[in-house]
Every structure is written in structure tokens, then in C-alpha cells.
C-alpha positions as CSV (number, residue, x, y, z in Angstrom):
1,M,26.3,57.7,-42.8
2,E,26.3,60.9,-44.6
3,E,27.0,60.8,-48.2
4,E,27.9,63.1,-51.2
5,I,26.7,62.4,-54.7
6,I,29.2,63.0,-57.5
7,V,27.4,64.2,-60.6
8,S,28.9,63.8,-64.0
9,G,29.4,67.2,-65.7
10,A,30.6,70.6,-64.6
11,N,27.4,72.3,-63.7
12,S,24.1,71.8,-62.0
13,S,22.3,71.1,-65.2
14,S,23.9,67.8,-65.6
15,L,21.6,64.8,-65.0
16,T,23.8,61.9,-65.0
17,T,24.4,60.2,-61.7
18,G,27.9,58.6,-61.2
19,F,28.6,57.6,-57.6
20,F,28.3,58.5,-54.0
21,I,31.1,59.2,-51.6
22,L,30.4,58.0,-48.2
23,N,31.8,60.3,-45.5
24,G,31.3,58.3,-42.4
25,V,30.5,60.8,-39.5
26,P,31.4,64.2,-40.6
27,G,33.1,66.2,-37.8
28,L,34.3,63.1,-36.1
29,E,36.8,61.7,-38.7
30,A,39.5,61.5,-36.0
31,A,37.4,59.1,-33.9
32,H,36.3,56.9,-36.7
33,I,38.3,54.0,-35.4
34,W,36.7,54.3,-31.9
35,I,33.3,54.7,-33.4
36,S,33.8,51.6,-35.5
37,L,34.6,49.3,-32.5
38,P,31.0,49.1,-31.1
39,F,29.6,48.6,-34.5
40,C,32.2,45.8,-35.1
41,F,31.4,44.2,-31.7
42,M,27.7,44.4,-32.3
43,Y,28.0,43.0,-35.7
44,I,30.0,39.9,-34.4
45,V,27.4,39.4,-31.7
46,A,24.6,39.6,-34.2
47,V,26.0,37.2,-36.6
48,V,27.1,34.6,-34.1
49,G,23.9,34.9,-31.9
50,N,21.5,34.9,-34.8
51,C,23.3,32.1,-36.6
52,G,23.3,30.1,-33.4
53,L,19.7,30.4,-33.0
54,I,19.0,29.3,-36.4
55,Y,21.2,26.3,-35.9
56,L,19.4,25.5,-32.6
57,V,16.0,25.7,-34.1
58,S,16.9,23.4,-37.1
59,H,18.7,20.8,-34.9
60,E,16.7,20.7,-31.6
61,E,13.4,18.8,-31.9
62,A,12.1,20.6,-28.8
63,L,12.3,23.7,-30.7
64,H,10.4,22.5,-33.9
65,Q,7.4,24.7,-33.0
66,P,5.8,27.8,-34.8
67,M,7.2,30.1,-32.3
68,Y,10.7,29.1,-32.9
69,Y,10.3,28.9,-36.7
70,F,9.2,32.5,-36.7
71,L,12.3,33.4,-34.4
72,A,14.6,31.6,-36.9
73,L,13.1,33.5,-39.7
74,I,13.6,36.9,-37.9
75,S,17.3,35.8,-37.0
76,F,17.8,35.0,-40.7
77,T,16.5,38.4,-41.6
78,D,18.7,40.2,-39.0
79,V,21.8,38.4,-40.3
80,I,21.2,39.6,-43.9
81,L,20.2,43.1,-42.7
82,C,23.3,43.8,-40.7
83,T,25.6,42.2,-43.3
84,T,24.1,44.6,-45.9
85,T,25.2,47.7,-44.0
86,V,28.0,47.1,-41.4
87,P,30.8,45.8,-43.5
88,N,30.6,48.7,-45.9
89,M,30.4,50.9,-42.9
90,L,33.6,49.4,-41.5
91,C,35.4,49.7,-44.7
92,I,34.7,53.5,-44.6
93,F,36.0,53.7,-40.9
94,W,39.1,51.4,-41.3
95,F,40.2,51.8,-44.9
96,N,38.7,55.0,-46.1
97,L,36.9,53.2,-48.9
98,K,34.3,55.9,-49.5
99,E,33.1,55.3,-53.2
100,I,30.0,53.5,-53.9
101,D,28.3,53.1,-57.3
102,F,24.9,54.7,-57.6
103,N,23.1,51.3,-58.6
104,T,24.9,49.6,-55.7
105,F,23.6,52.2,-53.4
106,L,20.0,51.6,-54.8
107,V,20.3,47.9,-54.1
108,Q,21.7,48.5,-50.6
109,M,18.7,50.9,-50.0
110,F,16.2,48.4,-51.3
111,F,17.6,45.5,-49.0
112,V,17.6,47.8,-45.9
113,H,14.1,49.0,-46.5
114,M,12.8,45.5,-47.5
115,L,14.5,43.6,-44.6
116,T,13.2,46.1,-42.1
117,G,9.8,45.6,-43.4
118,M,10.2,41.9,-43.2
119,E,11.4,42.0,-39.7
120,S,8.3,44.2,-38.8
121,G,6.1,41.7,-40.6
122,V,7.6,38.6,-38.7
123,L,7.1,40.4,-35.4
124,M,3.5,40.8,-36.3
125,L,3.3,37.0,-37.2
126,M,4.9,36.3,-33.7
127,A,2.2,38.3,-32.0
128,L,-0.5,36.3,-33.8
129,D,1.3,33.2,-32.8
130,R,1.1,34.2,-29.2
131,Y,-2.6,35.1,-29.6
132,V,-3.4,31.5,-30.9
133,A,-1.3,29.8,-28.3
134,I,-3.0,31.6,-25.4
135,C,-6.5,32.1,-26.7
136,Y,-6.9,28.8,-28.6
137,P,-4.3,26.5,-26.8
138,L,-6.1,23.2,-27.8
139,R,-6.2,24.2,-31.5
140,Y,-2.7,25.6,-31.7
141,A,-1.0,22.8,-33.5
142,T,-4.0,22.5,-36.0
143,I,-4.0,26.2,-36.9
144,L,-0.4,26.9,-37.1
145,T,0.8,24.0,-39.1
146,N,4.1,24.0,-41.1
147,S,2.2,24.7,-44.3
148,V,0.6,27.7,-42.8
149,I,3.9,29.0,-41.3
150,A,5.5,28.8,-44.7
151,K,2.7,30.4,-46.5
152,V,2.5,33.4,-44.1
153,G,6.3,33.8,-44.0
154,L,6.3,33.8,-47.9
155,A,3.4,36.4,-47.9
156,T,5.4,38.7,-45.6
157,F,8.5,38.4,-47.7
158,L,6.4,39.2,-50.9
159,R,4.7,42.1,-49.2
160,S,8.1,43.8,-48.4
161,V,9.4,43.2,-51.9
162,I,6.3,44.3,-53.7
163,L,6.0,47.5,-51.6
164,I,9.7,48.5,-51.6
165,L,10.6,47.7,-55.1
166,P,8.6,50.6,-56.7
167,F,10.1,53.0,-54.4
168,T,13.5,51.9,-55.5
169,F,12.6,52.4,-59.1
170,L,11.0,55.8,-58.3
171,T,14.3,56.8,-56.8
172,K,16.3,55.5,-59.8
173,R,14.3,57.5,-62.4
174,L,15.1,60.8,-60.7
175,P,17.8,63.0,-62.2
176,Y,20.3,64.2,-59.6
177,C,22.1,67.5,-59.8
178,R,21.3,69.5,-56.6
179,G,24.3,70.0,-54.3
180,N,26.7,67.4,-52.8
181,F,25.4,66.7,-49.3
182,I,22.3,64.8,-48.2
183,P,21.1,64.9,-44.6
184,H,20.5,61.0,-44.2
185,T,21.6,57.7,-45.8
186,M,18.4,57.1,-47.6
187,S,17.5,60.7,-48.3
188,V,19.1,60.8,-51.8
189,T,15.8,62.0,-53.4
190,K,16.4,65.4,-51.8
191,L,19.3,65.9,-54.4
192,S,16.9,65.5,-57.2
193,C,16.5,68.2,-59.8
194,R,12.7,67.3,-60.2
195,N,9.9,67.4,-57.8
196,F,10.2,64.2,-55.7
197,K,6.7,64.5,-53.9
198,V,5.6,61.3,-55.6
199,N,8.5,59.5,-53.7
200,A,7.7,61.0,-50.5
201,I,4.0,60.2,-50.7
202,Y,4.7,56.6,-51.8
203,G,7.4,56.1,-49.1
204,L,4.9,57.3,-46.4
205,L,2.2,55.0,-47.9
206,A,4.6,52.0,-47.9
207,A,5.6,52.7,-44.3
208,L,1.9,52.9,-43.2
209,M,1.1,49.6,-45.1
210,I,4.1,47.8,-43.5
211,G,4.9,49.2,-40.2
212,G,1.5,50.9,-39.4
213,F,-0.4,47.8,-40.3
214,D,2.0,45.4,-38.3
215,M,1.9,47.7,-35.2
216,V,-2.0,47.8,-35.4
217,C,-2.1,44.0,-35.7
218,I,0.3,43.6,-32.6
219,A,-1.7,46.0,-30.5
220,V,-5.1,44.1,-31.3
221,S,-3.3,40.7,-30.6
222,Y,-2.0,41.7,-27.2
223,T,-5.3,43.5,-26.4
224,M,-7.0,40.1,-26.9
225,I,-4.3,38.3,-25.2
226,L,-4.7,40.6,-22.0
227,Q,-8.4,40.0,-22.1
228,A,-7.9,36.2,-22.2
229,V,-5.3,36.2,-19.4
230,V,-7.4,38.4,-17.1
231,S,-10.2,36.0,-17.4
232,L,-7.8,33.2,-16.0
233,S,-8.7,32.2,-12.5
234,S,-5.4,31.9,-10.8
235,A,-2.2,34.2,-10.4
236,D,0.0,31.2,-11.4
237,A,-2.0,30.8,-14.7
238,H,-1.5,34.6,-15.4
239,Y,2.2,34.4,-15.0
240,K,2.6,31.3,-17.1
241,A,0.5,33.0,-19.8
242,F,2.6,36.3,-19.7
243,S,5.9,34.5,-19.4
244,T,5.4,33.1,-22.9
245,C,5.1,36.8,-24.3
246,T,7.9,38.5,-22.5
247,S,10.7,37.7,-25.0
248,H,8.3,38.8,-27.9
249,I,7.5,42.0,-26.0
250,C,11.1,42.8,-25.5
251,A,11.8,42.2,-29.2
252,I,9.0,44.7,-30.1
253,V,10.3,47.3,-27.8
254,I,14.0,47.0,-29.1
255,T,12.8,47.1,-32.7
256,Y,10.1,49.7,-32.8
257,V,11.3,52.3,-30.1
258,P,14.8,53.0,-31.9
259,T,12.9,53.1,-35.2
260,L,10.4,55.6,-34.0
261,F,13.0,57.6,-32.1
262,T,15.1,57.9,-35.3
263,I,12.0,59.0,-37.4
264,F,10.9,61.6,-35.0
265,T,14.4,63.1,-34.2
266,H,15.1,63.2,-37.9
267,R,11.8,64.8,-38.8
268,F,11.3,67.0,-35.8
269,G,14.8,67.4,-34.2
270,G,15.8,70.0,-36.7
271,E,18.9,72.0,-36.0
272,S,18.7,71.3,-32.2
273,I,20.3,67.9,-32.5
274,P,23.9,67.8,-33.9
275,H,24.1,66.2,-37.4
276,H,26.6,63.5,-36.3
277,V,24.1,62.4,-33.7
278,H,21.4,62.0,-36.4
279,I,23.9,59.8,-38.3
280,I,25.0,57.6,-35.5
281,V,21.5,57.0,-34.2
282,A,20.3,56.3,-37.8
283,N,22.9,53.5,-38.0
284,L,22.3,52.2,-34.5
285,Y,18.7,51.6,-35.0
286,L,19.5,49.0,-37.5
287,M,22.0,47.3,-35.2
288,F,20.2,47.3,-31.8
289,P,17.4,44.7,-32.8
290,T,19.8,42.4,-34.6
291,T,22.2,42.3,-31.8
292,L,19.8,42.1,-28.9
293,N,17.1,39.8,-30.2
294,P,19.2,36.6,-29.8
295,I,20.4,37.8,-26.3
296,V,16.8,38.5,-25.2
297,Y,15.6,35.2,-26.5
298,G,18.4,33.3,-25.0
299,M,17.9,34.8,-21.6
300,K,14.2,34.7,-21.5
301,T,13.4,31.4,-23.3
302,K,13.9,28.3,-21.1
303,Q,13.9,25.9,-24.2
304,I,16.6,27.9,-25.9
305,R,18.7,28.1,-22.8
306,E,18.4,24.2,-22.5
307,G,19.3,23.9,-26.1
308,V,22.5,26.0,-25.7
309,I,23.5,23.9,-22.6
310,K,22.8,20.7,-24.5
311,L,24.8,21.9,-27.5
312,F,27.9,22.8,-25.4
313,F,27.6,20.2,-22.8
314,K,26.2,17.2,-24.6
315,E,28.7,14.7,-23.4
316,K,28.3,15.7,-19.6
317,I,24.4,15.6,-19.9
318,S,24.5,12.1,-21.6
């Protein structure tokens, strides 16, 4: 959403930041109610679907496996991520509640970046899980123990926190007094009176250390998986091996493609793309993965489908 920053004082020399005014989608104010409907629907689907997956994984013994533990972790991350942004967005669309304190904005910015990095890290862990399952099937249970899963999950969380927290403090330390409008929700540094090159460089490094590193690990994992699958003798073995990866591949596509599309259109789209399109796409890229992940895994994973059937038709099955 586009935002205006209100600066205490009467002129541009003032360095005290007060609060932001969130304007929703400028130029489409009359359509805010209609724009809010798909976001509200996606939010409901995301919360219900991801909470349902977490419940299934925690209660179904058949799902007490590393793959589904990672799935529950990414579902938990998705619930928090969409809850961090969508309710505030709907308040703007429905009730015209536009004001947000500067520190509250920084907290929201931290959680969005941190949780996005966390989701990327879990996708990388799931790729490593598929690599171990296909390339070392006999040692799968001994390599990915519950202790190992807990440690790598904690490490992924700490990585996101440690890398994103300094960026938040770098943003907070800047004085803001340059104009009212910013081109993107998290581009608040462009309103700074000082040189924000340090923030830009650190943000790029953090993105490379999280997203870049994760994508390299995913690519290497699937290259080795492909080599292992090709070496299998029968077509049936090929199909069974690849079928265990389809859900994860879909999750990778719906997570990284909208993110990369948003980054490239924001960086290189320039004036050729209407500003309201930038804003809507920037919000959608956070919602697509959180909404579609439980649907993809529910449709593509046999154990989850069976768990859902057992959950709703337990009496008939018994």
C-alpha cells in the first residue's frame, strides 16, 4: 500500500518522524471495497487452510515425518505473515483507518521481511529433506531425526532475525523529512534527509544471504535429485520419486515467481507500469504463497488428503 509520512514541524528541515498515513491504492479509492474482497477471501483461506494443516500434522501419526514437520513450520509462518499485513490492509479499505505509528510501521516491516526470509529458509530445508529421502532412503530416519529438525528450524529462524534486525535499526536511525509520498510500502528510506546507501547495500546483502543462498541450495538439491532419479532403472520408480517432490516444487514456484516478478517490475518497470498495479502486486505476492500452499499440499499429497477425510468422516471410516 502506498504511504505518506507525516513529519513534525513546518518545513523540510524537521527531523522528527511522527506517523504514516496509509492511502490504500491511490486512484482507485472508489473501488477499495471491491479490491478488499479477494484479499479478505484469500486471508480466510490462508488462515483456515494453514491452521488445518498444522492440526493434521500434530494429530495424525501418519504425518509425524520430517517432510510434514517442515510443512507445519511453513504453515505457521504463513499464518503469522498474512496476519501481520492483511487485517491492517482491510481496516484501511473498510474503515478508512489510515494512521500508523512510525515504530509500529517498523515492527510490521521487520516481521514481513523476517517471515518472508523464514519461509524461504523452510523451503530450502524441504528441498534438502527431499534430497535425503530420495538419495539416502535407508538412512532417512537416522539423518533427519526430531532433534535435527528442531535445530535446523531454529537456525533458520535465527538467521532471519539476525539478518533483518540490523536493517530495521538502520531504518529507524535515519531522519525523515523529504516529501510525503513513497513508491512502495517498505521504501520508507527514500524519504530520508541523509544518504541511505548503507541501508540499500545492507538490504541487498541480506536478500542475497537469505533468498540467494536458499535458491542456490534448492537448485543444487534438485540437480542431485534429478541425477539420482535418472539412474533408477524403471519408469515406475521415476514416477514415484518425482511424485514425492511435486508439492514442494509447486510451493517453490508460487513463492519465488511472484516475489521475483514484484522485485523486477518494481526495479525495472519504471513509469511503464501504473503505480496502482505496483501496489496491488506487491501485496498479492505476500498472499499467494500463504493462500495456495495448503491447497497445493492438500491436493497433491495423499497422506494429507487421507488425514482430511479421516478428520471429517471419522465415524464412517470406523
